C-alpha positions as CSV (number, residue, x, y, z in Angstrom):
1,X,-19.0,31.2,8.0
2,X,-15.7,32.5,6.7
3,X,-12.5,30.6,7.0
4,X,-8.8,31.4,6.3
5,X,-6.6,28.4,5.8
6,X,-2.8,28.0,5.5
7,X,-1.5,24.7,4.2
8,X,-4.8,23.9,2.6
9,X,-3.3,22.1,-0.3
10,X,-1.2,19.9,2.0
11,X,-2.1,16.4,3.1
12,X,-4.1,17.2,6.2
13,X,-5.2,20.4,4.7
14,X,-7.1,18.8,1.8
15,X,-9.1,16.7,4.1
16,X,-9.9,19.6,6.4
17,X,-10.9,21.9,3.6
18,X,-13.2,19.2,2.3
19,X,-15.0,19.1,5.6
20,X,-15.3,22.9,6.0
21,X,-16.9,23.1,2.6
22,X,-19.8,20.9,3.8
23,X,-20.7,23.6,6.4
24,X,-23.6,25.9,5.6
25,X,-22.6,29.0,3.6
26,X,-18.9,28.2,4.0
27,X,-16.4,30.5,2.2
28,X,-12.8,29.5,2.4
29,X,-9.9,31.8,1.7
30,X,-6.9,29.6,1.0
31,X,-3.4,31.1,1.3
32,X,-1.1,29.9,-1.5
33,X,2.0,31.1,-3.2
34,X,1.7,32.4,-6.8
35,X,4.0,29.7,-7.9
36,X,1.7,27.1,-6.4
37,X,-1.6,28.3,-7.8
38,X,-1.8,25.1,-9.9
39,X,-2.2,23.1,-6.6
40,X,-5.1,25.4,-5.6
41,X,-7.0,24.8,-8.8
42,X,-6.3,21.1,-8.6
43,X,-7.8,21.1,-5.1
44,X,-10.8,23.0,-6.4
45,X,-11.4,20.5,-9.1
46,X,-10.8,17.6,-6.7
47,X,-13.4,18.9,-4.2
48,X,-15.8,20.2,-6.7
49,X,-15.8,23.7,-5.1
50,X,-17.0,26.8,-6.8
51,X,-15.2,30.1,-7.1
52,X,-17.5,31.5,-4.5
53,X,-16.7,28.8,-2.0
54,X,-12.9,28.5,-2.4
55,X,-10.9,31.7,-3.0
56,X,-7.1,31.9,-3.4
57,X,-5.3,34.6,-1.4
58,X,-1.7,34.9,-2.6
59,X,1.0,35.2,0.0
60,X,3.7,33.3,1.9
61,X,4.0,32.5,5.6
62,X,7.8,33.0,5.3
63,X,7.2,36.7,4.7
64,X,6.4,39.1,7.6
65,X,3.5,40.6,5.6
66,X,1.6,37.3,5.1
67,X,-0.8,38.9,2.5
68,X,-0.9,42.1,0.6
69,X,-2.3,45.3,2.3
70,X,-5.3,45.2,0.0
71,X,-6.1,41.6,0.9
72,X,-5.7,42.3,4.6
73,X,-8.0,45.3,4.4
74,X,-10.6,43.1,2.5
75,X,-10.4,40.3,5.1
76,X,-10.4,42.5,8.3
77,X,-13.5,41.8,10.5
78,X,-14.9,39.1,8.1
79,X,-13.0,36.0,9.1
80,X,-14.5,33.7,11.8
81,X,-11.7,31.0,11.9
82,X,-8.1,30.8,10.9
83,X,-6.6,27.3,10.5
84,X,-2.9,27.3,10.4
85,X,-1.6,24.0,9.0
86,X,1.3,25.2,6.8
87,X,4.6,23.7,8.1
88,X,7.6,21.6,7.1
89,X,7.3,18.0,8.2
90,X,10.5,16.5,7.2
91,X,12.6,14.3,9.5
92,X,15.7,15.4,7.5
93,X,15.0,19.1,7.9
94,X,17.6,21.6,9.0
95,X,17.5,24.0,11.9
96,X,17.3,26.9,9.5
97,X,14.2,25.4,7.7
98,X,12.5,24.8,11.0
99,X,13.1,28.4,12.1
100,X,12.1,30.1,8.9
101,X,8.9,28.1,8.2
102,X,7.6,26.5,11.3
103,X,8.6,29.2,13.8
104,X,8.7,32.5,12.0
105,X,5.9,31.3,9.7
106,X,3.7,30.7,12.7
107,X,4.6,34.1,14.1
108,X,3.6,35.8,10.9
109,X,0.2,33.9,11.0
110,X,-0.3,35.0,14.6
111,X,0.4,38.6,13.7
112,X,-2.0,38.3,10.8
113,X,-4.8,37.0,13.2
114,X,-4.1,39.8,15.7
115,X,-4.6,42.4,12.9
116,X,-7.9,40.8,11.6
117,X,-10.1,42.0,14.4
118,X,-13.7,40.9,14.8
119,X,-14.4,37.5,16.4
120,X,-11.6,35.6,14.7
121,X,-10.3,32.4,16.4
122,X,-7.0,30.8,15.6
123,X,-6.6,27.0,15.2
124,X,-3.0,25.9,15.3
125,X,-2.0,22.4,14.0
126,X,0.8,21.5,16.3
127,X,2.0,17.9,17.0
128,X,2.8,15.5,19.8
129,X,6.4,16.3,18.9
130,X,6.2,19.1,21.5
131,X,6.9,16.4,24.1
132,X,10.4,16.0,22.7
133,X,12.2,12.8,22.1
134,X,13.1,11.5,25.6
135,X,10.1,12.2,27.7
136,X,9.2,9.3,30.1
137,X,5.7,8.7,31.4
138,X,2.4,10.3,30.5
139,X,2.4,13.6,28.6
140,X,-1.1,15.0,28.9
141,X,-2.9,17.8,27.0
142,X,-2.5,20.4,29.7
143,X,1.3,19.9,29.7
144,X,3.6,22.0,27.6
145,X,6.9,23.4,28.8
146,X,8.1,20.7,31.1
147,X,11.8,21.2,30.5
148,X,11.8,18.4,27.9
149,X,14.8,17.9,25.6
150,X,14.7,18.2,21.8
151,X,17.3,16.3,19.9
152,X,15.9,17.0,16.4
153,X,15.1,20.3,14.6
154,X,11.5,19.1,13.8
155,X,10.6,18.5,17.4
156,X,12.1,21.7,18.6
157,X,10.4,23.8,15.9
158,X,7.0,22.3,16.8
159,X,7.5,23.3,20.4
160,X,8.6,26.8,19.6
161,X,5.8,27.4,17.1
162,X,3.2,26.3,19.7
163,X,4.9,28.5,22.3
164,X,4.5,31.5,19.8
165,X,0.8,30.8,19.6
166,X,0.4,30.6,23.4
167,X,2.4,33.7,24.2
168,X,1.9,36.1,21.2
169,X,-1.7,35.5,20.1
170,X,-4.2,38.2,21.3
171,X,-7.1,36.3,19.8
172,X,-8.7,33.1,21.1
173,X,-6.8,30.0,20.0
174,X,-7.1,26.2,20.1
175,X,-4.2,23.8,19.5
176,X,-4.4,20.4,17.9
177,X,-1.6,17.8,18.5
178,X,-1.9,14.9,16.0
179,X,0.3,11.9,16.5
180,X,1.9,9.9,13.7
181,X,-0.4,10.7,10.8
182,X,-1.1,7.8,8.5
183,X,-3.5,7.3,5.5
184,X,-7.3,7.5,5.4
185,X,-8.8,4.7,7.4
186,X,-11.4,4.2,4.7
187,X,-9.3,4.3,1.6
188,X,-5.7,4.1,2.7
189,X,-4.8,7.3,0.8
190,X,-1.4,8.7,1.8
191,X,0.7,11.4,0.1
192,X,4.2,10.1,0.8
193,X,6.4,7.5,2.5
194,X,6.9,8.9,6.0
195,X,6.9,7.8,9.7
196,X,5.6,4.2,10.0
197,X,5.7,3.7,6.3
198,X,9.5,3.5,6.4
199,X,9.0,0.1,8.0
200,X,6.7,-1.3,5.2
201,X,9.5,-2.3,2.9
202,X,11.1,-4.4,5.7
203,X,7.7,-6.0,6.4
204,X,7.3,-6.8,2.7
205,X,10.6,-8.5,2.6
206,X,9.6,-10.6,5.6
207,X,6.4,-11.5,3.9
208,X,8.1,-12.4,0.7
209,X,11.0,-14.4,2.0
210,X,10.0,-15.8,5.4
211,X,7.6,-18.8,5.5
212,X,4.4,-18.1,7.2
213,X,4.9,-21.1,9.5
214,X,8.2,-19.7,10.9
215,X,7.6,-18.0,14.2
216,X,9.4,-14.6,14.5
217,X,10.9,-12.9,17.5
218,X,10.3,-9.2,17.8
219,X,10.7,-6.3,20.2
220,X,7.8,-4.8,22.3
221,X,9.3,-1.3,21.9
222,X,7.6,1.9,22.8
223,X,4.1,3.2,21.8
224,X,3.3,4.4,18.3
225,X,0.7,7.1,18.7
226,X,-1.0,6.7,15.4
227,X,-3.9,8.6,13.9
228,X,-5.4,8.3,10.4
229,X,-5.7,11.6,8.5
230,X,-9.5,11.5,8.2
231,X,-9.7,11.3,12.0
232,X,-7.5,14.4,12.4
233,X,-9.6,16.3,9.9
234,X,-12.9,15.2,11.5
235,X,-11.9,15.9,15.0
236,X,-10.3,19.3,14.2
237,X,-13.4,20.4,12.2
238,X,-15.8,19.3,15.1
239,X,-13.8,20.7,18.0
240,X,-13.1,24.0,16.1
241,X,-16.9,24.7,16.0
242,X,-17.7,23.7,19.6
243,X,-18.0,26.5,22.2
244,X,-16.0,26.8,25.4
245,X,-12.8,25.2,24.4
246,X,-10.4,28.1,23.8
247,X,-6.9,28.0,25.1
248,X,-6.8,24.2,25.2
249,X,-4.7,21.6,23.4
250,X,-6.2,18.4,22.0
251,X,-4.1,15.3,21.4
252,X,-5.4,13.4,18.3
253,X,-4.1,9.8,18.8
254,X,-5.3,6.2,19.1
255,X,-5.7,5.5,22.8
256,X,-4.2,3.3,24.0
257,X,-1.6,3.4,21.2
258,X,-0.1,0.1,19.8
259,X,3.4,-0.7,20.7
260,X,6.0,-1.2,18.0
261,X,5.6,-4.9,18.4
262,X,1.9,-4.7,18.1
263,X,2.2,-2.4,15.1
264,X,4.5,-4.8,13.3
265,X,2.2,-7.8,14.0
266,X,-0.9,-6.0,12.8
267,X,0.8,-4.8,9.6
268,X,2.2,-8.2,8.9
269,X,-1.2,-9.7,9.2
270,X,-2.5,-7.1,6.7
271,X,0.4,-8.1,4.4
272,X,-0.4,-11.8,4.8
273,X,3.0,-12.5,6.3
274,X,4.3,-14.6,9.2
275,X,3.5,-13.9,12.8
276,X,5.6,-12.8,15.8
277,X,5.5,-15.7,18.3
278,X,7.0,-13.5,21.0
279,X,8.1,-10.0,21.6
280,X,10.5,-8.9,24.3
281,X,11.6,-5.6,25.8
282,X,15.2,-4.5,25.3
283,X,16.9,-4.2,28.6
284,X,17.7,-0.8,30.1
285,X,21.5,-0.2,30.0
286,X,22.4,1.7,33.1
287,X,25.2,4.1,32.2
288,X,27.0,6.2,34.8
289,X,26.0,9.9,34.5
290,X,29.5,11.0,33.6
291,X,29.8,8.5,30.8
292,X,26.3,9.0,29.4
293,X,27.3,11.7,26.9
294,X,30.0,9.4,25.4
295,X,27.7,6.4,25.4
296,X,24.9,8.3,23.6
297,X,27.4,9.7,21.1
298,X,29.1,6.4,20.1
299,X,27.1,3.3,21.3
300,X,23.6,4.6,20.7
301,X,24.5,6.5,17.6
302,X,26.2,3.6,16.0
303,X,23.4,1.2,16.8
304,X,20.8,3.7,15.5
305,X,22.7,4.2,12.2
306,X,23.1,0.5,11.7
307,X,19.4,-0.2,12.2
308,X,18.5,2.8,10.0
309,X,20.7,1.5,7.2
310,X,19.2,-2.0,7.5
311,X,15.5,-0.9,7.3
312,X,16.0,2.1,5.0
313,X,14.5,4.6,7.5
314,X,16.0,7.9,8.7
315,X,17.6,7.7,12.2
316,X,15.1,10.3,13.5
317,X,12.2,7.9,12.8
318,X,13.6,5.3,15.2
319,X,12.8,7.6,18.1
320,X,9.5,5.9,18.7
321,X,10.9,2.4,18.6
322,X,12.3,2.7,22.1
323,X,10.4,5.6,23.6
324,X,8.9,5.5,27.1
325,X,6.1,8.1,26.7
326,X,2.4,7.8,26.5
327,X,0.0,10.5,25.3
328,X,-3.2,11.3,27.1
329,X,-6.1,12.4,24.8
330,X,-8.9,12.8,27.5
331,X,-9.7,16.4,26.5
332,X,-10.1,15.5,22.9
333,X,-12.3,12.5,23.7
334,X,-14.4,14.6,26.0
335,X,-14.8,17.4,23.4
336,X,-15.8,14.7,20.8
337,X,-18.3,13.0,23.1
338,X,-21.7,12.6,21.4
339,X,-20.2,13.2,17.9
340,X,-19.6,9.6,16.8
341,X,-16.0,10.7,16.0
342,X,-13.3,8.6,17.5
343,X,-9.9,7.4,16.5
344,X,-10.2,4.0,14.9
345,X,-7.9,1.2,16.0
346,X,-5.1,0.2,13.6
347,X,-6.3,-3.4,13.2
348,X,-9.6,-2.1,11.7
349,X,-7.9,-0.3,8.8
350,X,-4.3,-1.7,8.5
351,X,-5.3,-3.6,5.3
352,X,-6.3,-0.3,3.7
353,X,-2.9,1.3,4.5
354,X,-1.0,-1.7,3.2
355,X,-2.9,-2.1,0.0
356,X,-2.5,1.7,-0.8
357,X,1.2,1.6,-0.1
358,X,1.8,-1.5,-2.3
359,X,-0.3,0.1,-5.1
360,X,0.8,3.7,-5.1
361,X,3.9,4.3,-2.9
362,X,6.0,1.2,-3.3
363,X,8.7,2.0,-5.8
364,X,9.5,-1.6,-6.6
365,X,6.2,-1.7,-8.6
366,X,8.0,0.3,-11.3
367,X,9.7,-1.6,-14.2
368,X,13.2,-1.1,-15.5
369,X,13.7,1.4,-18.3
370,X,14.1,-1.4,-21.0
371,X,10.9,-3.0,-20.0
372,X,9.1,0.3,-19.9
373,X,10.2,1.1,-23.5
374,X,9.0,-2.2,-24.8
375,X,5.5,-2.0,-23.3
376,X,4.8,1.7,-23.6
377,X,1.7,2.3,-25.8
378,X,1.1,-1.4,-26.3
379,X,-2.4,-2.8,-25.9
380,X,-2.3,-5.8,-23.5
381,X,-5.2,-8.0,-22.6
382,X,-4.9,-9.9,-19.3
383,X,-7.3,-12.5,-18.1
384,X,-7.7,-13.2,-14.4
385,X,-6.8,-9.5,-13.9
386,X,-8.8,-8.8,-10.7
387,X,-6.5,-10.5,-8.2
388,X,-3.1,-12.2,-7.7
389,X,-0.7,-12.4,-10.6
390,X,-3.0,-10.8,-13.1
391,X,-3.7,-7.7,-10.9
392,X,0.0,-7.3,-10.2
393,X,1.2,-7.5,-13.8
394,X,-1.6,-5.1,-14.8
395,X,-0.3,-2.6,-12.3
396,X,3.3,-2.9,-13.5
397,X,2.3,-2.7,-17.2
398,X,-0.1,0.3,-16.7
399,X,2.5,2.2,-14.7
400,X,4.9,1.7,-17.6
401,X,2.5,3.2,-20.2
402,X,0.7,0.1,-21.6
403,X,-3.0,0.2,-22.2
404,X,-4.3,-2.7,-20.1
405,X,-7.5,-4.5,-20.9
406,X,-8.7,-6.2,-17.7
407,X,-10.7,-9.4,-18.0
408,X,-12.3,-11.5,-15.2
409,X,-15.7,-12.7,-14.2
410,X,-16.6,-10.2,-11.5
411,X,-17.1,-6.6,-12.5
412,X,-16.7,-5.1,-9.1
413,X,-13.1,-6.2,-8.5
414,X,-12.3,-5.3,-12.1
415,X,-13.6,-1.8,-11.6
416,X,-11.6,-1.4,-8.4
417,X,-8.5,-2.5,-10.2
418,X,-9.1,-0.1,-13.1
419,X,-9.8,2.7,-10.7
420,X,-6.5,2.1,-8.9
421,X,-4.6,2.0,-12.2
422,X,-6.2,5.3,-13.4
423,X,-5.2,7.0,-10.1
424,X,-1.6,6.2,-10.8
425,X,-1.9,7.7,-14.3
426,X,-2.4,4.5,-16.2
427,X,-5.0,3.5,-18.8
428,X,-7.3,0.6,-18.1
429,X,-10.4,-0.9,-19.6
430,X,-12.8,-3.3,-17.9
431,X,-14.3,-6.4,-19.7
432,X,-16.2,-8.7,-17.4
433,X,-16.4,-12.2,-19.0
434,X,-17.1,-15.7,-17.9
435,X,-14.2,-17.5,-19.6
436,X,-15.9,-20.9,-19.3
437,X,-18.6,-19.6,-21.6
438,X,-17.5,-19.9,-25.3
439,X,-20.2,-17.5,-26.5
440,X,-19.2,-14.9,-23.9
441,X,-15.6,-15.2,-25.1
442,X,-16.6,-14.6,-28.7
443,X,-18.5,-11.4,-27.6
444,X,-15.5,-10.3,-25.6
445,X,-13.1,-10.7,-28.6
446,X,-15.5,-8.9,-30.9
447,X,-15.9,-6.0,-28.5
448,X,-12.2,-5.5,-27.7
449,X,-11.3,-5.6,-31.4
450,X,-14.0,-3.1,-32.3
451,X,-12.9,-0.7,-29.6
452,X,-9.1,-1.1,-29.8
453,X,-8.4,-2.4,-33.3
454,X,-5.9,-5.1,-32.3
455,X,-4.3,-6.7,-29.3
456,X,-0.5,-6.5,-29.1
457,X,-0.1,-8.9,-26.2
458,X,-2.5,-11.5,-24.9
459,X,-1.7,-12.9,-21.4
460,X,-3.8,-16.0,-20.7
461,X,-3.5,-15.9,-16.9
462,X,-7.0,-16.9,-15.7
463,X,-7.0,-20.4,-14.3
464,X,-8.6,-22.9,-11.9
465,X,-6.7,-25.3,-9.7
466,X,-8.0,-28.5,-8.0
467,X,-5.9,-30.3,-5.4
468,X,-7.3,-33.7,-5.1
469,X,-5.9,-37.2,-5.8
470,X,-7.3,-39.3,-8.6
471,X,-8.2,-42.0,-6.0
472,X,-10.3,-39.4,-4.2
473,X,-12.0,-38.3,-7.4
474,X,-13.9,-41.3,-8.7
475,X,-17.2,-39.6,-8.2
476,X,-15.9,-36.1,-9.2
477,X,-15.5,-36.3,-13.0
478,X,-16.9,-32.8,-13.2
479,X,-13.6,-31.5,-11.6
480,X,-11.7,-32.5,-14.7
481,X,-14.4,-31.1,-17.0
482,X,-14.6,-27.7,-15.4
483,X,-10.8,-27.4,-15.1
484,X,-10.3,-28.2,-18.7
485,X,-13.2,-25.8,-19.7
486,X,-11.4,-22.7,-18.2
487,X,-7.7,-23.6,-18.4
488,X,-7.7,-25.1,-21.9
489,X,-10.9,-24.5,-23.9
490,X,-11.4,-20.9,-22.6
491,X,-7.8,-20.0,-23.4
492,X,-7.6,-21.4,-26.9
493,X,-11.1,-20.0,-27.8
494,X,-9.8,-16.5,-26.9
495,X,-6.5,-17.1,-28.8
496,X,-8.4,-18.2,-31.9
497,X,-10.7,-15.2,-31.8
498,X,-7.8,-12.7,-31.4
499,X,-5.3,-14.4,-33.6
500,X,-6.7,-13.2,-37.0
501,X,-6.1,-9.6,-36.0
502,X,-2.5,-10.3,-35.0
503,X,-2.1,-12.2,-38.3
504,X,-3.4,-9.2,-40.2
505,X,-1.1,-6.8,-38.3
506,X,1.8,-9.2,-38.7
507,X,2.8,-8.8,-35.1
508,X,1.7,-9.9,-31.6
509,X,2.6,-12.0,-28.6
510,X,0.7,-14.7,-26.8
511,X,1.8,-15.5,-23.3
512,X,0.2,-18.6,-21.7
513,X,0.6,-19.2,-17.9
514,X,1.4,-22.9,-17.6
515,X,2.5,-24.7,-14.4
516,X,5.6,-26.1,-12.9
517,X,3.4,-29.2,-12.5
518,X,3.8,-29.9,-16.3
519,X,7.5,-30.3,-15.7
520,X,7.4,-32.0,-12.3
521,X,4.1,-34.0,-12.7
522,X,2.8,-33.1,-9.2
523,X,0.6,-35.7,-7.6
524,X,-2.9,-34.6,-6.6
525,X,-3.0,-32.1,-9.5
526,X,-3.9,-34.4,-12.3
527,X,-6.9,-32.3,-13.4
528,X,-5.0,-29.0,-13.2
529,X,-1.7,-30.2,-14.8
530,X,-3.6,-32.1,-17.6
531,X,-5.4,-28.9,-18.5
532,X,-2.2,-26.8,-18.5
533,X,-0.3,-29.6,-20.4
534,X,-3.0,-29.4,-23.1
535,X,-2.6,-25.7,-23.4
536,X,1.2,-26.2,-23.4
537,X,1.0,-28.7,-26.3
538,X,-1.4,-26.4,-28.3
539,X,1.1,-23.5,-27.8
540,X,4.0,-25.5,-29.1
541,X,2.1,-26.5,-32.2
542,X,0.8,-23.0,-32.8
543,X,4.2,-21.4,-32.4
544,X,5.6,-22.9,-35.7
545,X,2.5,-21.9,-37.6
546,X,2.5,-18.2,-36.6
547,X,6.2,-17.6,-36.8
548,X,5.9,-16.4,-40.4
549,X,3.5,-13.6,-39.2
550,X,6.0,-12.3,-36.5
551,X,3.8,-13.6,-33.7
552,X,5.6,-14.8,-30.7
553,X,4.4,-17.4,-28.1
554,X,5.7,-17.9,-24.6
555,X,4.8,-20.5,-22.0
556,X,5.6,-19.7,-18.4
557,X,5.9,-22.8,-16.1
558,X,4.7,-20.9,-13.1
559,X,5.7,-22.2,-9.6
560,X,3.4,-22.1,-6.7
561,X,2.3,-18.5,-6.1
562,X,0.6,-17.1,-3.1
563,X,-2.7,-15.9,-4.7
564,X,-6.3,-16.2,-3.8
565,X,-6.4,-19.4,-5.8
566,X,-4.3,-21.3,-3.2
567,X,-5.7,-19.4,-0.2
568,X,-8.3,-22.1,0.7
569,X,-5.5,-24.7,1.2
570,X,-4.2,-23.6,4.6
571,X,-1.4,-26.0,4.4
572,X,0.2,-23.7,1.9
573,X,0.8,-21.2,4.7
574,X,3.7,-23.5,5.6
575,X,5.1,-23.9,2.1
576,X,7.5,-21.5,0.5
577,X,5.9,-19.8,-2.5
578,X,6.5,-17.1,-5.1
579,X,4.9,-13.8,-4.4
580,X,2.6,-12.2,-7.1
581,X,5.3,-9.6,-7.6
582,X,7.9,-12.3,-8.4
583,X,5.4,-14.1,-10.7
584,X,4.5,-10.8,-12.5
585,X,8.2,-10.2,-13.1
586,X,8.4,-13.5,-15.0
587,X,5.6,-12.2,-17.3
588,X,7.5,-9.0,-17.7
589,X,10.6,-11.0,-18.7
590,X,8.5,-12.8,-21.3
591,X,7.3,-9.6,-22.8
592,X,10.8,-8.1,-22.9
593,X,12.9,-11.1,-24.0
594,X,10.2,-13.1,-25.8
595,X,11.6,-16.6,-25.0
596,X,9.7,-19.7,-26.0
597,X,9.6,-21.0,-22.5
598,X,10.3,-19.7,-19.0
599,X,11.2,-22.1,-16.3
600,X,12.4,-21.7,-12.7
601,X,15.6,-23.6,-11.7
602,X,13.4,-26.2,-9.9
603,X,11.2,-26.6,-13.0
604,X,14.2,-27.2,-15.2
605,X,15.6,-29.7,-12.7
606,X,12.3,-31.5,-12.5
607,X,12.0,-31.8,-16.2
608,X,15.5,-33.2,-16.6
609,X,15.0,-35.6,-13.7
610,X,11.8,-37.0,-15.2
611,X,13.5,-37.4,-18.6
612,X,16.6,-39.1,-17.2
613,X,15.5,-40.8,-14.0
614,X,11.8,-41.1,-14.1
615,X,11.6,-43.7,-11.3
616,X,13.7,-41.7,-9.0
617,X,11.5,-38.7,-9.8
618,X,8.4,-40.7,-8.9
619,X,10.0,-41.9,-5.7
620,X,10.6,-38.3,-4.5
621,X,7.1,-37.2,-5.5
622,X,5.6,-40.3,-3.8
623,X,7.4,-39.3,-0.6
624,X,5.8,-35.8,-0.9
625,X,2.4,-37.4,-1.6
626,X,2.7,-39.3,1.7
627,X,4.0,-36.4,3.7
628,X,1.5,-33.8,2.6
629,X,-2.1,-34.8,3.5
630,X,-5.0,-34.4,1.1
631,X,-7.2,-31.3,1.6
632,X,-9.6,-31.2,4.5
633,X,-12.5,-31.1,2.1
634,X,-11.3,-34.3,0.3
635,X,-10.9,-36.1,3.6
636,X,-13.8,-34.6,5.5
637,X,-11.6,-33.7,8.4
638,X,-10.1,-30.6,10.0
639,X,-7.1,-29.2,8.1
640,X,-3.8,-30.0,9.8
641,X,-0.3,-28.5,9.8
642,X,2.2,-30.4,7.7
643,X,4.9,-32.4,9.5
644,X,8.4,-31.1,10.1
645,X,9.6,-33.5,7.4
646,X,7.1,-32.1,4.9
647,X,8.1,-28.6,5.7
648,X,11.8,-29.5,5.1
649,X,11.0,-31.1,1.7
650,X,8.9,-28.1,0.7
651,X,11.8,-25.8,1.4
652,X,14.2,-27.9,-0.5
653,X,11.9,-28.0,-3.5
654,X,10.6,-24.4,-3.3
655,X,7.7,-23.6,-5.6
656,X,6.5,-27.1,-6.2
657,X,2.9,-28.0,-5.8
658,X,2.2,-30.4,-3.0
C-alpha cells in the first residue's frame, strides 16, 4: 500500500504516519520543504523507519505545482491514499495566512490528487471549526453549508478548505473533523500550549493558592468537544481503510463532550486542587436586534478581552466557553464499530495531560538566568528524587544544565523521572538505594564517585514523617528508631562518605532539608522533629569544620509541603501548604545564595516566639493540639474534617505542621 502524506511531521501527522507504517508493505511518501528536511529525518529516527518505508518528496503546498514534474510522473498511478494534514492551526492567524495555506494549499493538494490517476483516495483533515462560532444546537456529520457565521480566520479557512475538497475533487474523498485535539491519552504527549491548555496555568494557580477545603463556584458553560491525538490517528487510519465510506465526514470527538465546568473540575482533580461545589449557567442577555451589533462590539468584546487577559488565553479560545452547539459523531462511531477504537473520556486520562504539561510545557519550571549559570554543568545528587520536592527540584536543575543523580528506594519511579528529564534535554542518572541501610549507602557513594569523580552539591531531601502524639506512642518505640534511621543516620552516613571528595576538590555544598518543626516545636511530631533537629545540630557543627575547604552547608527549615509524604493525612487537604514548586525554589535559592539557613517568615517568627515567650508559644501550640485531632490510624476511627476554628488557625499560621 502506497501513501502520500502532507503535514506528516506535524503533531497529528506523526501519530498517523506511525500507524500507517504498521500496515503490510506500507510505503509512505512524505511531502516536506527542503528547508524542513531535518524534521523528516528526525521523524524517521523517532519511528525507526527505513529509507524504503519513509521517502521524502520535496515540495510546498503553498505552490500551485505541489511537487516537481519528475516526482509527479513517478507517483502517477502508484498512490493508493493521500492524507492531507498540512495546515495552519493558530488562533492568532491572519486572513492572508488562512487563505494561502489552508485554502489555496488544499486546492493545490486536490489538483495534485486529480492528476495522480489510478485508484487514489483523498483523506482531508478538516475540523469541527466548519460549524463556525455561533451555531446553536446539534451539528451533525452530514451538515456542512448551513449559512453559519465565521468570526475568526481559522474557522473560515477550515470551512473553505473543506468546501474545496467537496466541490473540486474528482477522486473519492473522506473528511475527518477532529474536535479540540489534546495530548496522547496514554502518555500525555502534546506539542504546544493551545486550546484547553491555555486554562492550565489558571488551574495551577487555583491549586497552589486556594485551600482544598474551600468550595468554588464555577460556570457550566458550553461543551468542549475534546479528543486525544492518539484517538484521531487511530480512527483516521481505521476509517481510511474501510470500504464504502467515500464522500462522508466523520466527527472525531468525545460524546457526550464535557462542559466547561466539567472540564475544569476534572482537570483540577488531576492537579490535586480544590473542587467546584456548584456550577451555574450565565444568563442569556436579550438584546434588541437593532442594538445587537453595538452590544457585541463593546460589551461582549470588552468582557472577552478582560477574561482573556486574566487567564492568559487568546480571545478566540474563549469561544467554546459559552457556545451552544453539540457535535454528533454517529457516523464515526458506526464506522469504528467492532474495531475497539473509541474516544476515551477525559477523566480516564486527565492526569496524563496534566503531568505532561507540568513537566514539559509549563514555562514556570525554568529557572532565572542567574540560577541557571550557577548550576550549569554541576553534578548534583538528590535523595528522595522520585516524587514531591526531590522530583521537582531535579526537573528544575536538569532543565538548567545540571547533571542530576537521582536517589530513592524504588527504581521504577526513578527511571520514569530520569526518562522525563532526558526528554527535556537534561542529563539524569538513576541510583536506587535504601537510605536506611548503611551498607547500601556506602555502596552508593562508592559507585557515584567512581562514575562521576565528585559531587558538587548534595541535597539530603529524603525523609520520613510520623504524625503521632507521644502519649499515643508508648508501644511504638520503633517509630522513633526508623525515623531517626532515615532522617538522621542515613543523611550523615551519605555526607561522611561524600565529604572526602569535596574536601579533596576544595569545593562543594551540602543542603539538608530540615523542618519548620525544629523552629516551632510542633506537637505530634516529636519523632520527626527530633530526627531533623539532630541533623540540624550536626550540620551546624560540621559547617565550622569544613569552611576552610570552601565547602558550604545550608539548612532549609521547610514548611508543610503538599507531597506524597503528607497525602495519607486527609486532614491536610484543609490546611494551607507550600507546593513542591515553591519548596523547590527554596532549594534553588540555597544553591544560588548559599546562606547558612533558610526560614519562612512563620518559621522565623516561631523561633523568636519560643526564645522570648516560650509559655505563650506553648499555649498557641497547645490550642492547635486540641483543635486538630490525631490521625485516624492513631485513634482507630474514621478521619474527620477539622473544625472551622482549626481551619482559621491553620490559615493564620500557614505552613505549620499540625
